C-alpha positions as CSV (number, residue, x, y, z in Angstrom):
1,X,-21.1,327.0,100.5
2,X,-23.8,324.5,99.2
3,X,-23.4,321.0,100.1
4,X,-24.5,318.8,97.1
5,X,-25.0,315.3,98.0
6,X,-27.0,312.2,96.5
7,X,-30.1,313.6,98.1
8,X,-29.7,317.3,97.1
9,X,-28.6,320.5,98.8
10,X,-29.8,323.4,100.7
11,X,-28.9,326.9,100.2
12,X,-29.6,330.2,102.3
13,X,-30.4,333.3,100.4
14,X,-27.6,335.0,98.4
15,X,-27.0,338.7,98.4
16,X,-28.8,341.7,99.9
17,X,-30.6,344.7,98.5
18,X,-33.8,344.7,95.7
19,X,-34.8,341.3,94.6
20,X,-34.8,340.9,90.5
21,X,-38.4,341.2,89.5
22,X,-40.6,338.1,89.1
23,X,-43.8,338.1,87.1
24,X,-46.4,335.4,86.8
25,X,-49.2,333.6,89.1
26,X,-46.6,331.9,91.3
27,X,-44.2,335.1,91.6
28,X,-46.0,336.5,94.6
29,X,-46.0,333.1,96.7
30,X,-43.4,333.5,99.7
31,X,-43.2,329.4,99.7
32,X,-43.2,327.2,96.6
33,X,-42.7,323.6,96.1
34,X,-41.8,322.4,92.6
35,X,-41.5,318.9,91.2
36,X,-39.8,318.1,88.0
37,X,-40.5,314.5,86.7
38,X,-39.5,312.3,83.9
39,X,-37.2,309.6,83.0
40,X,-33.5,309.4,83.6
41,X,-32.6,310.9,80.1
42,X,-34.9,313.9,80.3
43,X,-32.7,316.2,82.6
44,X,-34.9,316.4,85.7
45,X,-32.2,316.7,88.2
46,X,-30.4,319.2,86.2
47,X,-33.6,321.2,86.0
48,X,-34.0,321.1,89.7
49,X,-30.5,322.2,90.4
50,X,-30.5,325.0,88.0
51,X,-34.0,326.3,89.1
52,X,-32.6,326.0,92.8
53,X,-29.5,328.0,91.8
54,X,-31.5,330.8,90.1
55,X,-34.0,331.1,93.3
56,X,-30.9,331.7,95.4
57,X,-29.9,334.7,92.9
58,X,-33.5,336.1,93.8
59,X,-32.2,336.3,97.4
60,X,-34.5,333.3,98.5
61,X,-33.8,330.4,100.4
62,X,-33.8,326.8,98.7
63,X,-34.0,323.0,99.4
64,X,-33.5,320.9,96.5
65,X,-33.7,316.9,96.5
66,X,-33.7,314.2,94.0
67,X,-34.4,310.5,93.2
68,X,-31.8,308.4,91.3
69,X,-31.9,305.1,89.8
70,X,-35.6,304.9,88.5
71,X,-34.9,306.5,85.1
72,X,-32.1,304.0,84.6
73,X,-34.4,301.2,84.8
74,X,-37.0,302.6,82.3
75,X,-39.2,304.1,84.9
76,X,-39.6,307.6,86.0
77,X,-37.9,309.9,88.7
78,X,-38.2,313.4,90.3
79,X,-36.2,316.5,91.5
80,X,-37.9,319.0,93.9
81,X,-37.2,322.4,94.8
82,X,-38.9,324.3,97.8
83,X,-38.2,328.0,97.5
84,X,-39.1,330.4,100.6
85,X,-38.6,333.8,101.6
86,X,-37.7,332.4,105.2
87,X,-35.2,329.5,106.2
88,X,-36.8,326.1,105.2
89,X,-37.2,323.8,108.2
90,X,-38.4,320.6,106.1
91,X,-36.9,320.0,102.9
92,X,-39.1,317.3,101.6
93,X,-42.0,318.1,99.1
94,X,-45.5,317.0,100.5
95,X,-47.7,319.0,98.2
96,X,-46.7,320.8,95.1
97,X,-47.5,324.4,93.6
98,X,-46.0,323.4,90.3
99,X,-45.5,320.1,88.7
100,X,-43.4,320.0,85.4
101,X,-43.9,316.3,83.9
102,X,-42.1,315.4,81.2
103,X,-43.7,311.7,80.5
104,X,-46.7,310.0,80.9
105,X,-46.0,308.0,84.0
106,X,-44.6,310.9,85.8
107,X,-47.9,313.2,84.8
108,X,-50.0,310.3,85.9
109,X,-48.2,309.3,89.1
110,X,-47.7,312.9,90.6
111,X,-50.6,315.0,89.4
112,X,-52.3,314.0,92.8
113,X,-49.5,316.2,94.5
114,X,-50.8,319.5,93.1
115,X,-52.7,321.9,95.1
116,X,-55.9,322.9,93.6
117,X,-54.6,326.3,92.7
118,X,-51.3,324.7,91.3
119,X,-49.9,324.8,87.9
120,X,-49.1,321.5,85.7
121,X,-46.7,322.1,82.8
122,X,-46.3,319.1,80.6
123,X,-44.4,317.6,77.4
124,X,-47.1,317.2,74.8
125,X,-45.1,315.1,72.8
126,X,-44.6,312.4,75.8
127,X,-47.8,313.1,77.9
128,X,-50.6,312.3,75.6
129,X,-53.4,311.9,78.4
130,X,-52.7,314.5,80.7
131,X,-54.5,314.3,84.0
132,X,-57.4,316.6,84.8
133,X,-57.2,318.5,88.0
134,X,-58.7,321.9,89.2
135,X,-55.6,324.2,88.4
136,X,-54.0,325.5,85.4
137,X,-52.4,323.3,82.7
138,X,-50.2,323.6,79.7
139,X,-49.0,321.3,77.2
140,X,-46.0,322.3,75.3
141,X,-43.8,320.2,72.9
142,X,-40.4,321.0,74.4
143,X,-38.5,318.9,72.1
144,X,-39.6,320.1,68.8
145,X,-39.3,323.8,69.7
146,X,-35.7,323.3,70.6
147,X,-35.2,321.5,67.3
148,X,-36.7,324.1,65.5
149,X,-34.8,327.0,67.2
150,X,-31.4,325.3,67.5
151,X,-31.6,322.3,65.2
152,X,-30.9,319.9,67.9
153,X,-32.7,318.4,71.2
154,X,-30.0,317.3,73.6
155,X,-29.5,319.8,76.6
156,X,-31.3,322.6,74.5
157,X,-34.7,320.9,75.4
158,X,-33.7,321.3,79.0
159,X,-32.9,324.7,78.8
160,X,-36.0,325.8,76.6
161,X,-38.3,323.8,79.1
162,X,-36.8,325.8,81.9
163,X,-37.3,329.1,80.1
164,X,-41.1,328.0,79.5
165,X,-41.9,327.3,83.0
166,X,-40.4,330.6,84.3
167,X,-42.2,332.3,81.5
168,X,-45.4,330.7,82.4
169,X,-45.1,330.8,86.1
170,X,-42.7,333.3,87.4
171,X,-41.2,330.9,90.0
172,X,-37.9,332.8,89.6
173,X,-36.9,335.8,87.8
174,X,-35.8,335.8,84.2
175,X,-32.6,337.7,85.0
176,X,-31.7,334.8,87.7
177,X,-32.5,332.2,85.3
178,X,-30.6,333.9,82.3
179,X,-27.4,334.3,84.7
180,X,-27.8,330.5,86.1
181,X,-28.0,329.1,82.8
182,X,-25.1,331.2,81.2
183,X,-23.1,330.1,84.0
184,X,-23.7,326.5,83.8
185,X,-23.5,326.2,79.9
186,X,-20.6,324.1,78.7
187,X,-17.9,326.1,76.8
188,X,-19.0,326.3,73.1
189,X,-22.6,325.6,73.9
190,X,-23.5,329.0,75.0
191,X,-25.1,330.5,72.0
192,X,-27.3,327.4,71.3
193,X,-28.4,327.2,75.1
194,X,-29.2,330.9,75.3
195,X,-31.3,330.7,72.1
196,X,-33.3,327.9,73.5
197,X,-33.8,329.9,76.7
198,X,-34.9,332.8,74.8
199,X,-37.6,330.7,72.6
200,X,-38.9,329.3,76.0
201,X,-39.1,332.8,77.6
202,X,-40.9,334.0,74.7
203,X,-43.7,331.6,74.7
204,X,-47.1,333.1,75.1
205,X,-48.8,331.2,78.0
206,X,-52.3,331.4,76.5
207,X,-51.4,329.8,73.4
208,X,-50.4,326.5,75.3
209,X,-52.9,326.5,77.9
210,X,-55.0,323.3,78.2
211,X,-58.6,323.2,79.3
212,X,-60.5,320.0,80.5
213,X,-64.0,321.3,79.7
């Protein structure tokens, strides 16, 4: 069983047989390092846990860690997920293939971790000065899109963000993310969350791609 602690959890791959199909620029990498970063109220820990759980449904090994406390004091924290086709021997993130930045401080503070071929996905409502780097960047107003789709932001913004991240990158399969989010939804919120997830999964990456030229 997964062991969830104050610092995160490690989970062996679940299931056998064919893996659900992944599609996107990160889909074929056999080792991935992902960081979600933002304030304490933006759900970065929940995003990390949800992505890790979805990755296990793809029959992959996962290590997930996080920081606590910084967001409560007005700063920013992060949640890291390492996904691998092989057992993970070191669970700490050193460089990142994907950074999901939900506030300006997180984008500025963690962009240096991105590999040159990495991907930056950021909340364009909160990150007004995205850092330049050699990889691909996508700026999306997650909260506004969630409000347009469902009429509220709350947890639907978290769900929409995860959908958009998977649509853009292919870091986990759509099937596994859908099953994970449905299983995590609080009773009575399933419809709103699934609508928000569908909106995120339907985004056209080229519409939100940002250029530094």
